[in-house]
N, C-alpha and C positions, 0 to 999 in steps of 0.2 A: 555448340557450333556457332549459337548467338553470341557467345563473349568473344570468340576467337574473330568474328567479323567485327563487332565493336571494337576491339582492340587494333584491328589491322586498318579500319577507319580512323581510329585514334593516331596511329602512326603517321597514317597520311595526311591528317589534319595539321599535327605538329610538324612535319616535314615541310608542308608547303608553308606554314607560317613561319620557318626559318629561312626559307628561299625568298620569298614574297615580302620586300620593304613595308607593303599596305595592310599587311594582318597582324595583330597582336593577338597572341594567346599567352595567359599568365604564366602557365607552366603544362606539364604533361597529364596532371589530372584533370585539368580545364579542358584539355584535348579529349579525353575521354568522356567527359560532360557534353561537349559539343558534339561529340559522336553519337552519343545516346539520344540527345534532343533531335540530332539531325536524321537519324535513324526512326523514330517516332514521328516526326513529321512526314518522313518519306512513307512509312507504313500506313499512317492515316490518311494523307492527301495526296502522295505521289501516284498512286493508280488513278486517280480520280482525274489528275492533271493530264496524265497520260492519255486517258480516255477522252477529256474532253479536246485535246489537241491533236487526236488522232490523224485527221488530215495532215497537219503538218508534219507528224511524225512520218507519215507515209512518202509524202513529197519530199522530205529530207533526208530520206534513208535512215531515220533515227536519229538525226545529229540534233534535231529539236529538243531532244533529252537534254542537251546542256544548257538549253535555258530555263527547263525546268529545274534541274540541278541547282543552276544560279539562283532561282528564285527560291528554294527551298535554302540554301546557305544565307542568303541575304536574310530570310525569316528566321533562322538559327542565331544570326548577329543581332537582330533585333531583340530576341529573347534573352540573350545571354550577356551578362555584365563583362566578364573578364575575357570576352571575345569579340574581337572588331576587326572589321575591315573599312577600310576608308573610301571607297567608291565602287561603282557598280561594274568598271571596267578590271577592277582587282578580284572583284567577286566572281565575275566571270571565268578570268584566269584560274583563280584558286578553285573553282569547282570543276574545271577542265583538267587541272592537273591532279586534286583529289580522286577524281574519277578514274582516271589513268593508272594512278599508283595503286589505288584501292584494286584496280583490275588485275596488275601487274602482279601484285602480291597474293591476290587470291589464286591466280593462274598458275604461280610458282609453286604454291603449296599443293 
């Protein structure tokens, strides 16, 4: 199941990179590596970030999770050489789109 989740996230990253001009992904293999790195960052720090920002999560009815996803995507950008996002606004839009595409594909399965 974890491999399927990584592949779905990889497709989401690759599609968003094709749609947004401010994102560069070398190839689909790079998108797979980006999905793995992003998933590891989410696994090790995502829960802590959600816990630390719980009041904001409650006040915004969970929309603050987009800020957390943006931060994790930015961190992934800084770690990876073959994955580049131009600015923070593009990172926010990409994180939002990746979250939506990932959720839709998982919902359809």
